[in-house]
C-alpha positions in Angstrom: 48.0 60.3 46.6 45.4 58.2 48.4 42.6 60.0 46.7 44.3 59.6 43.4 44.5 55.9 43.8 40.9 55.6 44.9 39.9 57.7 41.9 41.8 55.4 39.5 40.3 52.3 41.0 36.8 53.7 40.6 37.6 54.7 37.1 38.7 51.2 36.2 35.6 49.7 37.7 33.4 52.1 35.9 35.2 51.3 32.6 34.8 47.6 33.2 31.1 48.1 33.9 30.7 50.1 30.7 32.4 47.4 28.7 30.1 44.8 30.2 27.1 46.9 29.3 28.4 47.3 25.8 29.0 43.6 25.5 25.5 42.8 26.8 24.0 45.4 24.4 26.0 43.8 21.5 24.8 40.3 22.5 21.2 41.5 22.7 21.5 43.1 19.2 23.0 39.9 17.8 20.5 37.7 19.5 17.6 39.9 18.3 19.0 39.8 14.7 19.3 36.0 15.0 15.8 35.7 16.2 14.6 37.9 13.4 16.5 35.8 10.9 15.1 32.6 12.3 11.6 34.0 12.4 11.9 35.1 8.8 13.2 31.7 7.8 10.4 30.1 9.7 7.8 32.3 8.1 9.4 31.6 4.7 9.4 27.9 5.4 5.7 28.1 6.4 4.9 30.1 3.3 6.8 27.6 1.1 4.9 24.7 2.8 1.6 26.5 2.1 2.6 27.0 -1.5 3.6 23.4 -1.9 0.3 22.1 -0.5 -1.7 24.5 -2.6 0.1 23.2 -5.7 -0.4 19.6 -4.7 -4.1 20.0 -4.0 -4.6 21.7 -7.4 -2.7 18.9 -9.1 -4.8 16.3 -7.3 -7.9 18.0 -8.6 -6.5 18.1 -12.1 -5.7 14.4 -11.9 -9.2 13.5 -10.8 -10.8 15.6 -13.5 -8.5 14.2 -16.3 -9.0 10.7 -14.9 -12.7 11.1 -15.2 -12.5 12.4 -18.8 -10.1 9.6 -19.8 -12.0 6.9 -17.9 -13.4 5.2 -21.1 -10.1 5.1 -22.9 -8.5 1.6 -23.4 -5.0 2.9 -22.9 -4.8 5.4 -20.0 -5.4 5.0 -16.3 -5.2 7.3 -13.3 -1.7 6.2 -12.4 -0.3 7.1 -15.8 -2.2 10.3 -15.8 -0.8 11.3 -12.5 2.8 10.4 -13.6 2.4 12.5 -16.8 1.0 15.5 -14.8 3.7 15.2 -12.2 6.5 15.1 -14.9 5.0 18.1 -16.7 4.9 20.0 -13.4 8.5 19.0 -12.7 9.5 20.5 -16.0 7.7 23.7 -15.3 9.3 24.0 -11.8 12.7 23.2 -13.3 12.4 26.0 -15.8 11.2 28.5 -13.2 14.0 27.7 -10.8 16.6 28.0 -13.5 17.5 24.3 -13.5 18.0 24.1 -9.7 15.1 22.0 -8.7 12.1 20.1 -10.1 10.1 19.4 -6.9 8.7 21.2 -4.0 8.8 18.3 -1.5 11.7 16.0 -0.5 10.8 12.3 -0.7 10.4 10.8 2.7 10.0 7.1 3.4 8.0 8.1 6.6 5.5 10.0 4.5 5.0 7.0 2.2 5.0 4.2 4.7 3.2 5.9 7.6 0.6 8.1 5.9 0.1 7.1 2.3 0.4 3.3 2.1 -1.9 2.3 5.1 -5.2 3.6 3.5 -4.3 1.9 0.2 -3.6 -1.5 1.6 -6.4 -1.4 4.1 -9.0 -0.5 1.6 -7.7 -3.3 -0.7 -8.3 -5.8 2.1 -11.6 -4.2 3.1 -13.1 -4.3 -0.4 -11.6 -7.4 -1.8 -13.9 -10.1 -3.0 -13.2 -12.6 -0.2 -14.9 -15.5 -2.0 -12.4 -15.4 -4.9 -9.5 -14.4 -2.7 -9.7 -17.3 -0.3 -10.8 -19.8 -3.0 -7.4 -19.2 -4.6 -5.6 -18.5 -1.3 -3.0 -21.3 -1.9 -2.2 -20.1 -5.4 -1.9 -16.5 -4.1 0.5 -17.5 -1.4 2.5 -19.5 -3.9 2.8 -16.5 -6.2 3.1 -13.9 -3.4 5.6 -15.6 -1.1 7.4 -18.4 -2.9 7.3 -16.5 -6.2 8.8 -13.4 -4.7 11.6 -15.4 -3.1 12.4 -16.9 -6.6 12.4 -13.5 -8.2 14.5 -12.1 -5.3 17.2 -14.7 -5.8 17.3 -14.2 -9.6 17.4 -10.4 -9.5 20.1 -10.4 -6.7 22.3 -12.9 -8.4 21.9 -11.2 -11.8 22.6 -7.8 -10.4 25.8 -9.0 -8.7 26.9 -10.8 -11.8 26.5 -7.8 -14.2 27.1 -4.8 -12.0 30.5 -6.0 -10.7 31.7 -5.9 -14.4 30.3 -2.3 -14.9 32.3 -0.5 -12.2 29.4 1.5 -11.0 30.7 1.9 -7.4 31.4 0.0 -4.2 28.2 -2.1 -3.7 28.3 -4.7 -0.9 26.5 -8.0 -0.8 23.8 -6.4 1.3 23.3 -3.8 -1.5 22.8 -6.6 -4.1 20.4 -8.4 -1.9 18.5 -5.1 -1.3 18.3 -4.6 -5.0 16.6 -8.1 -5.3 14.1 -7.1 -2.6 13.5 -3.6 -4.2 12.7 -4.9 -7.7 10.7 -7.9 -6.5 8.0 -5.6 -5.2 5.2 -5.3 -7.8 2.9 -2.3 -8.1 -0.4 -3.6 -6.7 -1.8 0.0 -6.8 -1.5 0.2 -10.6 -2.8 -3.4 -11.0 -6.0 -2.4 -9.2 -6.6 0.3 -11.8 -5.8 -1.9 -14.8 -7.8 -5.1 -14.0 -11.6 -5.1 -13.4 -12.9 -7.1 -10.4 -16.2 -7.9 -12.1 -15.0 -8.7 -15.6 -12.0 -10.9 -14.7 -12.6 -12.0 -11.1 -10.1 -14.9 -11.1 -7.4 -12.8 -12.7 -8.1 -9.9 -10.4 -8.0 -12.0 -7.2 -4.7 -13.7 -8.3 -2.9 -10.6 -9.5 -4.2 -8.4 -6.7 -3.7 -10.9 -3.9 -0.3 -11.8 -5.2 0.6 -8.1 -5.4 -0.3 -7.4 -1.7 1.5 -10.5 -0.4 4.4 -9.7 -2.8 4.8 -6.2 -1.4 4.7 -7.5 2.2 7.2 -10.2 1.4 9.6 -7.7 -0.3 9.4 -5.3 2.7 10.0 -8.2 5.2 13.0 -9.4 3.1 14.3 -5.8 2.9 14.0 -5.3 6.7 15.6 -8.7 7.3 18.6 -7.8 5.0 19.1 -4.6 7.0 19.1 -6.4 10.3 21.7 -9.1 9.5 25.4 -8.8 8.7 25.5 -10.6 5.4 29.1 -9.9 4.5 30.0 -13.4 5.7 27.1 -15.7 5.0 27.1 -19.2 6.5 24.5 -21.9 7.1 23.7 -20.5 10.6 23.1 -17.0 9.3 21.0 -18.3 6.4 18.8 -20.4 8.8 18.4 -17.5 11.1 17.5 -15.2 8.2 14.9 -17.7 7.0 13.5 -18.1 10.5 13.2 -14.4 11.0 11.4 -14.0 7.7 8.7 -16.6 8.5 8.4 -15.3 12.1 7.7 -11.8 10.7 5.3 -13.1 8.1 3.2 -15.2 10.5 3.2 -12.7 13.4 2.2 -9.8 11.1 -0.8 -11.8 9.9 -1.8 -12.7 13.4 -1.6 -9.1 14.6 -3.9 -8.0 11.7 -6.5 -10.7 12.5 -6.4 -9.8 16.2 -6.9 -6.1 15.5 -9.9 -6.8 13.3 -11.5 -9.2 15.8 -11.0 -6.6 18.6 -12.8 -3.9 16.6 -15.7 -6.3 15.8 -16.0 -7.3 19.5 -15.9 -3.8 20.8 -18.4 -2.4 18.3 -20.7 -5.4 18.7 -20.8 -5.1 22.5 -20.9 -1.3 23.0 -23.5 -0.6 20.1 -21.7 2.8 19.6 -23.9 3.5 16.5 -26.9 3.7 18.8 -25.7 7.1 19.9 -23.3 8.3 17.2 -22.5 7.1 13.7 -19.4 9.4 13.7 -17.9 7.6 16.7 -18.5 4.3 15.1 -16.8 5.3 11.8 -13.9 7.0 13.7 -13.3 3.9 15.9 -13.1 1.6 12.8 -10.6 4.0 11.1 -8.4 4.4 14.2 -8.3 0.7 15.1 -7.3 -0.1 11.6 -4.5 2.5 11.6 -3.5 1.4 15.1 -2.9 -2.1 13.8 -0.6 -0.7 11.1 1.4 1.4 13.6 1.7 -1.5 16.1 3.2 -3.5 13.4 5.7 -0.7 12.7 6.4 -0.4 16.5 7.2 -4.1 16.8 9.2 -4.1 13.5 6.7 -6.4 11.7 5.2 -6.3 8.2 2.7 -3.5 8.5 1.4 -4.2 5.0 0.3 -7.7 5.9 -1.1 -6.6 9.2 -3.4 -3.9 7.8 -4.4 -6.0 4.8 -5.7 -8.8 7.0 -7.2 -6.3 9.4 -9.2 -5.0 6.5 -10.4 -8.5 5.5 -11.5 -9.3 9.1 -13.2 -6.0 9.6 -15.2 -6.4 6.4 -16.2 -9.9 7.5 -17.2 -9.1 11.1 -17.0 -5.5 12.1 -18.7 -4.0 9.1 -21.8 -6.1 9.7 -22.1 -4.8 13.4 -22.5 -1.2 12.5 -25.5 0.8 11.4 -26.5 1.1 7.7 -25.4 4.7 7.7 -22.0 3.7 9.0 -21.7 1.0 6.4 -22.2 3.5 3.5 -19.9 6.0 5.2 -17.0 3.6 5.9 -17.2 2.1 2.4 -16.8 5.4 0.6 -14.5 7.0 3.2 -11.9 4.2 2.9 -12.2 4.2 -0.9 -11.7 8.0 -1.1 -8.7 8.0 1.2 -7.1 5.2 -0.8 -7.8 6.9 -4.1 -6.2 10.2 -3.0 -3.1 8.4 -1.5 -2.6 6.5 -4.8 -2.8 9.7 -6.9 -0.5 11.6 -4.5 2.2 8.9 -4.8 2.2 8.8 -8.6 2.1 12.5 -8.8 5.2 12.8 -6.6 7.0 10.1 -8.4 6.5 11.9 -11.7 7.9 15.2 -10.2 10.8 13.5 -8.5 11.9 11.8 -11.7 13.3 15.0 -13.0 15.2 15.9 -9.8 18.4 17.6 -11.0 20.6 16.6 -8.1 20.5 12.9 -9.0 21.0 13.4 -12.7 23.9 15.8 -12.1 25.9 13.0 -10.4 25.3 10.5 -13.2 25.7 13.0 -16.0 29.3 12.0 -16.6 28.3 8.4 -17.2 24.9 8.3 -18.9 25.7 5.0 -20.5 26.1 3.2 -17.2 22.8 4.5 -16.0 21.0 3.3 -19.2 22.8 0.0 -19.0 21.8 -0.6 -15.3 18.2 0.3 -16.1 18.1 -2.1 -19.1 19.7 -4.9 -17.0 17.2 -4.4 -14.2 14.2 -4.5 -16.6 15.6 -7.7 -18.1 16.0 -9.3 -14.7 12.5 -8.3 -13.7 11.1 -9.9 -16.9 13.1 -13.1 -16.3 12.5 -13.2 -12.6 8.8 -13.0 -12.9 8.6 -15.6 -15.7 10.7 -18.0 -13.6 7.9 -18.4 -11.1 4.6 -17.5 -12.8 4.7 -20.4 -15.3 6.2 -23.2 -13.1 4.0 -22.3 -10.1 0.9 -22.0 -12.3 1.6 -25.6 -13.5 1.9 -26.8 -9.8 -1.3 -24.9 -8.9 -3.2 -26.6 -11.8 -2.3 -30.0 -10.5 -4.5 -29.4 -7.4 -7.5 -28.1 -9.4 -10.1 -30.5 -10.7 -12.3 -27.9 -12.5 -11.3 -26.4 -15.8 -12.7 -23.0 -14.7 -10.4 -22.9 -11.7 -7.2 -23.8 -13.7 -4.9 -21.1 -15.0 -4.6 -21.6 -18.7 -1.7 -20.1 -20.7 -3.6 -16.9 -21.6 -4.2 -16.2 -17.9 -0.6 -17.1 -17.2 0.7 -14.5 -19.7 -1.7 -11.9 -18.3 -0.5 -12.6 -14.7 3.1 -12.4 -15.8 2.6 -9.1 -17.7 0.4 -7.4 -15.1 2.9 -8.0 -12.4 5.8 -6.3 -14.3 5.0 -2.8 -13.2 7.1 -1.4 -10.3 5.9 1.6 -8.2 6.1 3.5 -5.0 7.2 0.6 -2.8 10.3 0.1 -5.0 10.9 3.8 -4.9 10.6 4.0 -1.1 12.9 1.0 -0.5 15.5 2.3 -3.0 15.5 5.7 -1.2 15.9 3.9 2.1 18.9 1.9 1.0 20.7 4.3 -1.3 20.1 7.8 0.1 20.2 9.9 3.2 17.2 12.1 3.8 16.2 11.9 0.2 19.6 13.1 -1.1 22.7 11.4 -2.6 26.1 12.4 -3.8 27.8 9.0 -4.3 28.0 7.8 -7.9 26.9 4.2 -7.2 23.9 5.3 -5.1 22.9 8.0 -7.6 23.0 5.4 -10.4 20.8 3.0 -8.4 18.3 5.8 -7.6 18.1 7.1 -11.2 17.8 3.5 -12.5 15.0 2.8 -10.1 13.2 6.0 -11.3 13.7 4.9 -14.9 12.4 1.4 -14.3 9.4 2.7 -12.4 8.5 5.2 -15.1 9.1 2.8 -18.0 7.3 -0.1 -16.5 4.3 2.0 -15.3 3.8 3.9 -18.5 4.8 1.4 -21.2 3.7 -1.9 -19.5 0.7 -0.1 -17.9 -0.5 1.3 -21.3 -0.3 -2.1 -22.9 -1.9 -4.1 -20.1 -5.5 -3.0 -20.8 -5.4 -4.0 -24.5 -3.6 -7.2 -23.6 -6.3 -8.2 -21.0 -9.1 -7.3 -23.5 -7.4 -9.4 -26.2 -6.5 -12.5 -24.1 -9.5 -12.3 -21.7 -12.5 -10.9 -23.6 -15.2 -10.0 -21.1 -18.5 -11.9 -21.4 -21.5 -9.9 -22.5 -23.9 -9.1 -19.7 -27.6 -8.5 -20.1 -27.8 -5.3 -18.2 -26.2 -3.1 -15.6 -28.3 -4.7 -12.9 -26.0 -7.8 -13.0 -23.1 -5.6 -12.4 -24.8 -3.8 -9.5 -25.7 -7.1 -7.9 -22.1 -8.3 -8.3 -20.7 -5.1 -6.8 -23.1 -5.2 -3.9 -22.5 -8.9 -3.2 -18.8 -8.2 -2.8 -19.6 -6.5 0.5 -22.1 -9.1 1.7 -20.4 -12.4 0.7 -19.2 -14.4 3.7 -15.5 -14.9 4.1 -15.6 -18.2 2.3 -18.5 -19.3 0.1 -19.2 -21.6 -2.8 -21.3 -19.3 -4.9 -24.3 -19.4 -2.5 -27.1 -16.9 -3.1 -27.2 -13.7 -1.1 -28.2 -14.3 2.5 -30.8 -12.7 4.6 -30.6 -12.0 8.3 -32.7 -14.9 9.4 -29.9 -17.2 10.4 -27.2 -19.5 9.2 -29.5 -22.3 8.1 -29.9 -20.9 4.6 -26.3 -21.3 3.6 -24.9 -23.8 6.1 -25.3 -26.7 3.6 -23.5 -29.8 4.6 -21.2 -31.3 2.0 -19.3 -34.6 2.4 -15.5 -34.1 2.7 -13.2 -36.9 1.8 -9.5 -37.4 1.5 -9.8 -37.1 -2.3 -11.4 -33.7 -1.8 -8.4 -32.6 0.3 -6.0 -33.7 -2.5 -8.0 -32.3 -5.4 -9.1 -29.0 -3.9 -7.5 -28.3 -0.5 -8.8 -24.8 -0.3 -12.4 -26.0 -0.7 -12.0 -28.7 1.9 -10.5 -26.3 4.4 -13.3 -23.9 3.4 -16.0 -26.5 4.4 -14.7 -26.9 8.0 -14.0 -23.2 8.3 -17.6 -22.3 7.5 -18.8 -24.7 10.2 -16.5 -23.2 12.8 -17.2 -19.6 11.7 -21.0 -20.1 11.9 -20.9 -22.0 15.2 -18.3 -19.9 17.1 -16.8 -16.9 15.4 -20.0 -15.1 14.3 -21.7 -15.6 17.6 -18.8 -14.0 19.4 -17.7 -11.3 17.0 -20.9 -10.7 15.0 -21.5 -10.8 11.3 -24.3 -11.1 8.8 -26.9 -13.8 9.2 -26.3 -15.1 12.7 -26.4 -12.3 15.2 -29.8 -12.1 17.0 -31.6 -8.8 17.1 -30.7 -7.4 20.5 -32.5 -4.2 21.7 -30.2 -1.3 21.0 -27.9 -3.2 18.7 -27.0 -2.0 15.2 -29.4 -4.5 13.6 -32.3 -3.4 15.9 -31.5 0.2 15.2 -31.5 -0.3 11.5 -34.8 -2.1 11.6 -36.4 0.6 13.8 -35.1 3.4 11.4 -36.5 1.5 8.4 -39.9 1.1 10.1 -40.0 4.8 11.2 -39.2 5.9 7.6 -42.1 3.6 6.3 -44.5 5.1 8.8 -43.5 8.7 7.9 -44.0 8.0 4.2 -47.4 6.4 4.9 -48.5 9.4 7.0 -47.3 11.8 4.2 -49.0 9.8 1.5 -45.7 9.0 -0.2 -45.2 5.7 -2.0 
C-alpha cells in the first residue's frame, strides 16, 4: 500500500514535469514563430523603405533634368514641375495598389521642420543680397510681421463667419485661429524660383524678405495658439499672447545672430582651414544646424533663427575661411537647399491624391469645394488688405522715386505672395491630423482644402507670376553677361549695409568708410539709411575687428587670408617654372 502511494505520487510529479516541458516547448515554438514574423515584417519594412528611397531619388533626378530642359520657358518653374511629377507618380501608385494608396511615405512634420526646411531658410539668408535686404528692412518687417498679423485676423474672422454656417464639423476658436496662421504663411520657396534677384532686386528683396519673416511669424503665431487656452479670451490672455509673440520673435533673432557670431569668432581664432578645408566647411554647417535645433529645443522660431544665422555667417564667417572653403560652402548650401525644395513639392504632389482623406469627404464634395473657394478668397482679400496700405505708409518715408513702391510693384508683390506651400501643409497636418492620418469629417475637409489651395495657388498663380512680372516689370537690357557675373559675385562680397559702393579690396576700411552727415531730417526721410550710417561705423570699428570680415582683418601668419595669399603665390611660381601664362 505504501509502495503504491509512493508510485502514484512519483507518477503525478512526472506528469506535472512533462506538462511543464510541453508548455515550455509550446512557448518556445510560439516565441520563435513571433520572432520570425517580426523579423519578416522588419525585413519587409526595410525593403519597402529601400524601394521608397529608390523611387524618390529617381524622381528627384527626373525633376532636375526636366527643370533644366524647361529652364527657358516663361511659364514653368521647378516647383510646378515637381508637383506635376509627384501627382503623376501618385496616380501610378494609386492604380498599382488598386486604389488603396497613392504615396510611399507618410507625411511627417518632423521630416519637414527638422530636415528639409533648415537648409532652405539658411541658404536663403546666406545668399541674400544684404544691401537690398537691409536697405528695405523696415518695409520688409512691415510686410512680414504687421502684414501677416493683418492677414491672420482677416482669414480667422472670415473662416469663423463662413464655416459656422456650412456645418463642416466641430471647430473650436483655436481651430479658426490656427486656420488664420496656416493660410497666412506664404510660399517663399516658390517665390525664389519665380523672381530674379538680378533683374528685379527691389522686388526680390521685398517679396523674399517678407516671405521669410512671414513664415516665421506664422509659425510663431501657430505655436502661441497651441500654447494658450483661447476658449475664453479676455484682455489678460490677449496681452499675454501678444507678449509671448514678441518675446519669441526677438529672442529667436538674437539666437541666430549669436550663433553666427560664435561661428565667425571660432573660425577666425582657430584658423581651421590652415589644416583642413573639410573641417572648416563641416563646422560651418553644423553650427548653422545647431542654431536651428537650439531654437526648436527652447520652443523659439527656428526659421527666424537660422535665417539670421545665415546672414551673419555670410557677413563675417564666410570671409574668415579659405578660398576653397568659400566656393565649397556656397555650392554645398545651395545644392542642399535645392534638393530639399524639390523633395517637398514632389511629396506634396504625391500626397494630394491620398485616398484616405478623399474617402472621408466623398459624401460631401460640395463642402470641400466651398471651403477651398472661401479660403482662396480670404487669402486674396487678406493679402490685399495689407500690401497696398502698408506700401503707402512705406512710401511716406522714402525720398527717392527709385526706392518707392509704385502701383505696378504693389500688384506684383500682392500676386507673388498668394502662393501657399509646404509650411501651410505642415501646419495643417499638425493641427488637424494624428501621425499623418485623419478620420474626422471636419479635419479631413480642412486637410483636403489645404491641399487644394496649395496645388491651385502654386500651379495657377505660379504659372501666371512670371508673365505678370515680365509685363509689369520689364527687365532692363544689359550690355553683356559680364555685368550679370559682376552682380552675382558682388552679392557675396557686399558688406552687410552699403550705399552702392564699389567692390572693396582687402587693404582696409578706408576705401569705403566715407563719412556722410546725418541729420534729423535724414532720420525722418530715410530711417534705414541713417541707421545704416551709424551701423557701418560701429561694424568697421568694433565688429569686424573681433569677428573678422572682408577688408579690415590684418594678415596674420597662418590665418585664412595669409593661407590664401601663399597658395596664390605658390600657384604663380609653379606656372612660371612650367612656362605657363
